[in-house]
RODO-2510 file (C-alpha; in nm, 4 decimals, decimal comma):
residues 228
     n   res          X          Y          Z
     1     m    26,6519    14,6881    15,8241
     2     t    26,4859    14,9953    15,7996
     3     p    26,6793    15,1179    15,4819
     4     l    26,7293    14,7457    15,3484
     5     l    26,3354    14,6683    15,3303
     6     n    26,2540    15,0067    15,1944
     7     a    26,5192    14,9214    14,9435
     8     a    26,3354    14,5908    14,8647
     9     i    26,0619    14,7224    14,7732
    10     y    26,1712    14,9956    14,5568
    11     y    26,3558    14,7292    14,4061
    12     v    26,0472    14,4999    14,2760
    13     m    25,8262    14,8956    14,1600
    14     f    26,0696    15,1048    14,0161
    15     g    26,3876    14,8374    13,9240
    16     l    26,1895    14,5551    13,8060
    17     i    25,7601    14,6678    13,7571
    18     l    25,9301    14,9805    13,6163
    19     g    26,2208    14,9433    13,4690
    20     g    26,4380    15,1635    13,6797
    21     s    26,7779    14,9358    13,6422
    22     k    26,7586    14,9749    13,2792
    23     n    27,0968    15,1515    13,1694
    24     i    27,2364    15,1140    13,5221
    25     h    27,5366    14,8921    13,6113
    26     n    27,4868    14,6907    13,9526
    27     y    27,1447    14,8356    14,0451
    28     p    27,1211    14,6345    14,3846
    29     a    27,4422    14,8273    14,4944
    30     f    27,3185    15,2109    14,3246
    31     l    26,9809    15,1798    14,4863
    32     l    27,1216    15,0681    14,8435
    33     t    27,3956    15,3237    14,8604
    34     g    27,0795    15,5905    14,8062
    35     m    26,8841    15,4440    15,0445
    36     f    27,1458    15,4350    15,3403
    37     v    27,2838    15,7900    15,2651
    38     f    26,9629    15,9187    15,2545
    39     t    26,8040    15,7702    15,5065
    40     y    27,1005    15,9362    15,7207
    41     t    26,9745    16,2747    15,6437
    42     q    26,6093    16,2155    15,6452
    43     r    26,6310    16,0510    15,9961
    44     t    26,8648    16,3011    16,1235
    45     v    26,6278    16,6749    16,0015
    46     t    26,3254    16,4694    16,1130
    47     a    26,4447    16,4114    16,4419
    48     g    26,5788    16,7211    16,4576
    49     a    26,2751    16,8977    16,4147
    50     k    26,1318    16,7500    16,7369
    51     s    26,4232    16,7774    16,9078
    52     i    26,3090    17,1314    17,1034
    53     s    25,9235    17,0716    17,0876
    54     g    25,9680    16,7041    17,2236
    55     n    26,1944    16,7923    17,5236
    56     l    26,0199    17,0810    17,6867
    57     s    26,0080    16,9455    18,0256
    58     l    26,3714    16,8915    18,0115
    59     i    26,4408    17,2271    17,8719
    60     r    26,2316    17,4481    18,1394
    61     a    26,3868    17,2303    18,4150
    62     l    26,7564    17,2707    18,3033
    63     h    27,0077    17,5278    18,2237
    64     f    27,2177    17,3727    17,9019
    65     p    27,2952    17,4412    17,5539
    66     r    27,0017    17,3963    17,3166
    67     a    27,1524    17,2969    17,0350
    68     s    27,3329    16,9950    17,2167
    69     l    26,9328    16,8235    17,1707
    70     p    26,9556    16,8375    16,7683
    71     l    27,3262    16,7778    16,8106
    72     a    27,2807    16,4432    17,0018
    73     y    27,0305    16,3410    16,7802
    74     t    27,2690    16,3644    16,4916
    75     i    27,5101    16,1772    16,6502
    76     q    27,2812    15,8911    16,7727
    77     e    27,1933    15,8545    16,4166
    78     l    27,5234    15,8651    16,3013
    79     q    27,6239    15,5517    16,5259
    80     q    27,3037    15,3788    16,3338
    81     l    27,4837    15,4280    15,9924
    82     t    27,8393    15,3010    16,0905
    83     i    27,6588    14,9713    16,1591
    84     s    27,4840    15,0492    15,8550
    85     m    27,7872    15,1132    15,6091
    86     g    27,8886    14,8037    15,7359
    87     v    27,6220    14,6218    15,6034
    88     l    27,6391    14,8261    15,2828
    89     l    28,0019    14,8223    15,1732
    90     l    27,9301    14,3791    15,2279
    91     i    27,6352    14,4194    14,9867
    92     v    27,8584    14,6275    14,7487
    93     t    28,1467    14,3373    14,7611
    94     v    27,8981    14,0626    14,6975
    95     t    27,6998    14,2096    14,4427
    96     g    28,0790    14,2464    14,2300
    97     e    28,2276    14,5284    14,3040
    98     f    28,5942    14,5445    14,4811
    99     p    28,7414    14,7274    14,7371
   100     t    28,9789    15,0144    14,6338
   101     w    29,1400    15,2815    14,7943
   102     f    28,9117    15,5081    14,7177
   103     w    28,6836    15,3580    14,9816
   104     l    28,9067    15,5254    15,1940
   105     m    28,7170    15,8315    15,0993
   106     v    28,3977    15,7064    15,2617
   107     p    28,4394    15,8964    15,5902
   108     v    28,4975    16,1675    15,4220
   109     v    28,1702    16,2172    15,2303
   110     l    27,9971    16,1041    15,5684
   111     a    28,1881    16,4082    15,7831
   112     l    28,0569    16,6370    15,5111
   113     q    27,6970    16,4890    15,5021
   114     t    27,7148    16,5005    15,9131
   115     s    27,8058    16,8372    15,9008
   116     f    27,5247    16,8999    15,6877
   117     n    27,2977    16,7093    15,8677
   118     i    27,3667    16,9059    16,1895
   119     g    27,2877    17,2427    16,0317
   120     a    26,9812    17,1118    15,8463
   121     g    26,8743    16,9716    16,2093
   122     l    26,9340    17,3100    16,3721
   123     v    26,7648    17,5003    16,1168
   124     l    26,4087    17,1986    16,1625
   125     a    26,4496    17,2193    16,5671
   126     r    26,4212    17,5862    16,5461
   127     l    26,1193    17,5918    16,3163
   128     g    25,9706    17,3053    16,5031
   129     s    25,9663    17,4660    16,8224
   130     t    25,7336    17,6970    16,6829
   131     l    25,5421    17,5465    16,4127
   132     r    25,3625    17,2388    16,5898
   133     d    25,2501    17,1231    16,2595
   134     l    25,5622    17,0882    16,1032
   135     s    25,5701    16,7678    16,1923
   136     q    25,2589    16,6895    16,0034
   137     l    25,3994    16,8216    15,6515
   138     l    25,7793    16,6716    15,6974
   139     p    25,6626    16,3116    15,5748
   140     f    25,5129    16,4867    15,2469
   141     i    25,8526    16,6980    15,2253
   142     m    26,0818    16,3948    15,2853
   143     r    25,9050    16,2246    15,0185
   144     t    25,9435    16,4643    14,7673
   145     w    26,3056    16,4954    14,8302
   146     l    26,3685    16,1297    14,8170
   147     y    26,2354    16,1434    14,4824
   148     a    26,4226    16,4433    14,3728
   149     s    26,7540    16,2130    14,4888
   150     g    26,7308    15,9794    14,2047
   151     v    26,7741    15,7077    14,4661
   152     f    26,5878    15,4671    14,2777
   153     f    26,7148    15,6148    13,9155
   154     a    26,9786    15,7516    13,7387
   155     i    26,8866    16,1227    13,7367
   156     h    27,0374    16,2304    13,3870
   157     d    26,9330    15,9065    13,2068
   158     k    26,5908    15,9696    13,3331
   159     v    26,5284    16,3755    13,3262
   160     v    26,7358    16,4471    13,0107
   161     n    26,7099    16,1279    12,8283
   162     s    26,3679    15,9544    12,9204
   163     a    26,1237    16,3040    13,0196
   164     r    26,3658    16,5164    12,7515
   165     l    26,4189    16,8133    13,0064
   166     p    26,6491    17,0668    12,9940
   167     e    27,0050    16,9957    13,0952
   168     w    26,9625    17,2335    13,3469
   169     v    26,7026    17,0368    13,5420
   170     a    26,9161    16,7584    13,5820
   171     t    27,2240    16,9642    13,6852
   172     v    26,9568    17,1360    13,9925
   173     m    26,8986    16,8075    14,1045
   174     y    27,2515    16,6713    14,1058
   175     l    27,3409    17,0112    14,3271
   176     n    27,0729    16,9604    14,5891
   177     p    27,2533    16,8075    14,8774
   178     a    27,1121    16,4817    14,9379
   179     a    27,1545    16,3883    14,5626
   180     s    27,5286    16,5651    14,5579
   181     y    27,5884    16,3315    14,8971
   182     i    27,4703    15,9821    14,7185
   183     e    27,6088    16,0714    14,4048
   184     w    27,9691    16,0699    14,5973
   185     m    27,9523    15,7720    14,7473
   186     r    27,7920    15,5785    14,4641
   187     d    28,1278    15,7417    14,2710
   188     i    28,3350    15,5730    14,5291
   189     l    28,1735    15,2416    14,5954
   190     i    28,0722    15,1854    14,2776
   191     g    28,3427    15,2055    14,0204
   192     s    28,1218    15,2354    13,7031
   193     h    27,9694    15,5456    13,8172
   194     v    28,0589    15,8527    13,7124
   195     p    27,8799    16,1866    13,8656
   196     p    27,9008    16,5264    13,7391
   197     r    28,2363    16,6570    13,9125
   198     a    28,0104    16,9600    14,0588
   199     v    27,8371    16,7410    14,3293
   200     w    28,2010    16,7237    14,4900
   201     l    28,2215    17,1268    14,5423
   202     s    27,8688    17,0848    14,6038
   203     c    27,9529    16,8353    14,9179
   204     v    28,1773    17,1120    15,0380
   205     f    27,9718    17,3885    15,0204
   206     w    27,6256    17,2624    15,1869
   207     a    27,8580    17,0984    15,4267
   208     v    27,9506    17,4300    15,5731
   209     f    27,7425    17,6747    15,4659
   210     a    27,4432    17,4362    15,6550
   211     l    27,6708    17,4170    15,9793
   212     i    27,7469    17,8249    15,9816
   213     f    27,4066    17,8930    15,9046
   214     g    27,2662    17,6393    16,1219
   215     f    27,4135    17,7412    16,4220
   216     w    27,3575    18,1252    16,3765
   217     y    26,9876    18,0852    16,3026
   218     f    26,9384    17,8299    16,6090
   219     w    27,1301    18,0464    16,8179
   220     r    26,9191    18,3651    16,7522
   221     a    26,6236    18,1823    16,9614
   222     e    26,8666    18,0236    17,2040
   223     d    26,6812    18,2283    17,4948
   224     r    26,3165    18,1514    17,3881
   225     y    26,3297    17,8190    17,3582
   226     g    26,0955    17,6256    17,5997
   227     r    25,8671    17,9546    17,6711
   228     g    25,5236    17,9766    17,5978
***
């Protein structure tokens, strides 16, 4: 219900009042896809940041791989997303999109996004174990990331055509991990949506890089979690 309610609010504010739906085919499907995909990463990263600091008593009482804590939160959010994706596919179909063979690529995108989420959650878990004020800063970071990921507007249209900013600004926004996974998912579900081809490579890069770096960065402090 959370992404649906948020999408309803954003649809009224940005789609109707501010005219964000102009030049976007099937804006409800466009917006909902962005909200569902972004919410998955947002909730996973936020939960990962609290996974160590919020389970200190468990860490001090038992000996187990500390990485299992942020990993467990990622799996939990993935289970929630599985239900949400069923709702999303139904809504996308009702709004006029017809299922195609490309829809079989949805699990591939989610697998890559999950790999990124695991890595990002591990990094935030270590940072959150030492930076107690990180939880206060995260809502601001997530909100900024939301606006920079084209969840409720077409990046190229708003950045280049409306704001008259250089093309490279739109490219940088497309290549941020949240935007990349959103754009690829829209490309699969919405027939008329064609993102830059670079977003596909960006999705693979962020999945591999985040997973490897996240485990390395988290593991380096494995023996220090729960102390102090």
